[in-house]
PLY file of the C-alpha trace (Angstrom):
ply
format ascii 1.0
element vertex 220
property float x
property float y
property float z
element edge 219
property int vertex1
property int vertex2
end_header
5.98 43.76 106.57
8.96 45.09 108.50
12.33 46.21 107.17
11.47 48.16 104.03
13.25 51.33 105.07
16.37 49.54 106.32
16.42 47.44 103.14
16.59 50.64 101.09
19.14 52.43 103.26
21.46 49.42 103.12
21.45 49.82 99.33
21.99 53.58 99.38
18.38 54.23 98.34
15.69 56.50 99.80
13.36 54.81 102.28
10.48 55.24 99.84
12.20 52.85 97.42
12.16 50.22 100.14
8.44 50.70 100.61
7.97 50.42 96.85
9.88 47.13 96.82
7.87 45.93 99.81
4.56 46.59 98.06
5.81 44.72 94.98
6.59 41.74 97.21
3.02 41.58 98.51
1.77 40.17 95.20
4.32 37.34 95.31
3.34 36.31 98.83
-0.40 36.59 98.12
0.03 34.35 95.08
1.91 31.75 97.16
-0.32 31.72 100.25
-3.26 29.53 99.13
-1.03 26.65 98.00
0.48 26.62 101.51
-2.93 26.11 103.08
-3.27 29.72 104.19
-6.89 30.86 104.14
-6.49 34.26 105.81
-3.44 36.51 105.44
-3.22 39.76 107.40
-0.51 42.25 106.44
0.50 45.12 108.73
0.81 47.94 106.19
0.56 51.04 108.39
0.41 51.35 112.16
-1.47 54.12 113.93
1.92 55.01 115.41
3.36 55.43 111.91
1.70 58.84 111.63
4.74 60.04 113.59
6.94 59.48 110.55
7.90 62.35 108.23
4.94 63.61 106.20
6.64 62.83 102.88
7.13 59.20 103.87
3.53 58.88 105.09
2.23 60.39 101.84
4.35 57.96 99.85
3.07 54.97 101.82
-0.54 55.99 101.35
-0.05 56.58 97.63
1.62 53.17 97.25
-1.29 51.49 99.01
-3.82 53.25 96.80
-1.87 52.26 93.68
-1.67 48.64 94.86
-5.41 48.43 95.40
-6.21 49.99 92.05
-3.69 47.79 90.23
-4.37 44.47 91.94
-8.14 44.44 92.38
-8.83 42.91 88.97
-6.25 40.18 89.58
-7.69 39.53 93.03
-11.10 38.93 91.48
-9.61 36.46 88.99
-7.75 34.59 91.74
-10.62 34.48 94.20
-8.94 36.77 96.73
-11.19 38.77 99.04
-9.60 42.06 100.08
-10.49 43.78 103.34
-8.92 46.68 105.22
-8.88 46.72 109.02
-8.12 49.75 111.15
-9.35 53.34 111.16
-10.42 55.03 107.95
-11.47 58.48 109.11
-7.89 59.80 108.95
-7.21 58.50 105.43
-7.43 60.64 102.30
-10.79 60.36 100.48
-9.11 58.85 97.40
-7.62 56.05 99.52
-10.91 55.47 101.33
-12.61 55.15 97.93
-9.96 52.74 96.65
-10.37 50.55 99.77
-14.15 50.48 99.46
-14.02 49.71 95.75
-11.57 46.84 96.30
-13.64 45.40 99.14
-16.88 45.52 97.17
-15.34 44.16 93.97
-13.65 41.19 95.69
-16.34 40.36 98.24
-17.09 37.00 96.59
-13.49 35.77 96.84
-13.14 32.46 98.68
-9.61 31.28 97.87
-7.85 33.71 100.21
-9.00 36.40 102.62
-6.41 39.18 102.38
-6.67 41.65 105.24
-4.59 44.83 105.10
-4.10 46.66 108.38
-4.05 50.43 107.73
-3.97 53.06 110.48
-4.25 50.04 112.73
-3.74 49.67 116.48
-4.70 46.46 118.26
-5.30 48.32 121.51
-7.42 50.88 119.68
-9.40 48.10 117.99
-10.05 46.35 121.31
-11.24 49.61 122.86
-13.50 50.43 119.90
-14.97 46.93 119.89
-15.66 47.05 123.62
-17.39 50.43 123.30
-19.58 49.15 120.46
-20.98 46.21 122.42
-24.16 46.50 124.45
-23.36 43.39 126.46
-19.64 42.93 126.93
-18.54 39.30 127.04
-15.53 37.26 125.98
-17.44 35.75 123.06
-18.91 39.05 121.87
-15.56 40.80 121.97
-13.85 37.96 120.13
-16.53 38.06 117.43
-16.21 41.84 117.04
-12.43 41.73 116.65
-12.02 38.88 114.19
-10.84 35.29 113.94
-8.02 33.93 116.13
-4.55 34.02 114.61
-2.54 30.82 114.25
0.82 32.20 113.13
2.52 35.60 113.39
5.60 36.14 111.20
7.79 39.15 111.98
10.38 40.04 109.34
13.26 42.47 109.68
14.89 41.07 112.82
12.62 42.56 115.48
11.00 40.36 118.15
7.86 42.12 119.31
4.20 42.35 118.29
4.14 46.16 117.99
0.42 46.52 118.74
-0.60 44.00 116.08
-3.62 41.69 116.58
-2.97 41.40 120.31
-6.30 39.80 121.26
-6.45 37.54 118.22
-2.85 36.37 118.73
-3.35 35.16 122.31
-2.29 31.62 121.33
-0.55 32.36 118.05
2.79 30.76 117.25
5.51 33.38 116.71
8.15 33.08 114.01
10.90 35.65 113.50
13.15 36.26 110.53
16.07 38.63 110.01
15.14 38.85 106.33
13.81 42.27 105.38
10.29 42.25 103.95
11.26 43.09 100.32
13.44 39.94 100.28
11.01 37.68 102.16
10.19 35.13 99.47
7.48 32.50 98.97
10.10 29.94 100.02
10.57 31.83 103.29
6.83 31.85 103.82
6.73 28.11 103.18
9.53 27.62 105.73
7.53 29.57 108.32
4.47 27.41 107.66
6.58 24.25 108.06
7.94 25.58 111.33
4.39 26.27 112.51
3.20 22.78 111.57
6.10 21.28 113.49
5.07 22.97 116.72
2.93 21.32 119.39
0.07 23.66 120.22
-1.19 22.92 123.75
-3.43 25.94 124.51
-2.61 25.63 128.20
-3.00 21.85 128.43
-0.34 19.38 129.54
1.71 18.02 126.60
1.59 14.25 126.05
5.40 14.13 125.96
8.36 16.42 126.44
9.07 18.36 123.25
12.45 19.64 122.13
12.46 23.43 122.20
13.52 25.12 119.00
14.62 28.63 118.21
12.07 30.58 116.22
14.56 32.17 113.80
14.22 30.79 110.30
17.31 32.11 108.56
0 1
1 2
2 3
3 4
4 5
5 6
6 7
7 8
8 9
9 10
10 11
11 12
12 13
13 14
14 15
15 16
16 17
17 18
18 19
19 20
20 21
21 22
22 23
23 24
24 25
25 26
26 27
27 28
28 29
29 30
30 31
31 32
32 33
33 34
34 35
35 36
36 37
37 38
38 39
39 40
40 41
41 42
42 43
43 44
44 45
45 46
46 47
47 48
48 49
49 50
50 51
51 52
52 53
53 54
54 55
55 56
56 57
57 58
58 59
59 60
60 61
61 62
62 63
63 64
64 65
65 66
66 67
67 68
68 69
69 70
70 71
71 72
72 73
73 74
74 75
75 76
76 77
77 78
78 79
79 80
80 81
81 82
82 83
83 84
84 85
85 86
86 87
87 88
88 89
89 90
90 91
91 92
92 93
93 94
94 95
95 96
96 97
97 98
98 99
99 100
100 101
101 102
102 103
103 104
104 105
105 106
106 107
107 108
108 109
109 110
110 111
111 112
112 113
113 114
114 115
115 116
116 117
117 118
118 119
119 120
120 121
121 122
122 123
123 124
124 125
125 126
126 127
127 128
128 129
129 130
130 131
131 132
132 133
133 134
134 135
135 136
136 137
137 138
138 139
139 140
140 141
141 142
142 143
143 144
144 145
145 146
146 147
147 148
148 149
149 150
150 151
151 152
152 153
153 154
154 155
155 156
156 157
157 158
158 159
159 160
160 161
161 162
162 163
163 164
164 165
165 166
166 167
167 168
168 169
169 170
170 171
171 172
172 173
173 174
174 175
175 176
176 177
177 178
178 179
179 180
180 181
181 182
182 183
183 184
184 185
185 186
186 187
187 188
188 189
189 190
190 191
191 192
192 193
193 194
194 195
195 196
196 197
197 198
198 199
199 200
200 201
201 202
202 203
203 204
204 205
205 206
206 207
207 208
208 209
209 210
210 211
211 212
212 213
213 214
214 215
215 216
216 217
217 218
218 219
C-alpha cells in the first residue's frame, strides 16, 4: 500500500488525504480479489518503522484504520471475508486494539477471502518472536508459527524492495512492481498483476524444462 503520501503531495494535498484515499481503495481491491482466485490478501498498513513518522501522521493513520474496521466489518461478514491483524498490538491505542479484536471475532467464519492487515509489523520482529515462542525450533515449526507461504508480492509506488514485509513467507514469492501509487491502483491493475504471476514459471530451485524468456516485472 505504498505511495499514499506522494499521491497527495503531487496534488497539493496534505499527506493525510493520501492515506484517506488509500484506505478508501482497500474496499475496491478486497471486493475484486476473490473473483481473481485470491484466497488470502495481506496488506501492509503500518510498519514498525513507521513510528518514526510525525506524531500527527501516525495518529491519523491509526484513526483511519480504526474507522475502516468499524465501517467495513458488517460488509465483511456479508461477503464472507475473514479479517485478521498481524503484527504487534501492545503499542496500539486501546480503542484500536478493541476494534481489531471485534472485527476478528465478528468475521471469524468468513471463508471467501482471508484479509490480513499488517499493523505495527516487522517481518524480522515476527521471525524473532516466533523463534522465541517455540520450545523445539525447527524449519516446520517456525513456518507454521509465521503463517502460510506467499505466492505473489505486489509493491506499488515505484519502489523495488520488500521493506521488512513477510520475509520468511516470501522466500519463493514472485515479485511484481508498479509505479502506480496505491490510491490509484485499481482492480484492473490487480488483475494484471495476477496475470503476470500466472505467466511465470515457478521452479523453486529446480531445473526448468525449457529456457524461458525473461520479462520485466513492471506492469505499467
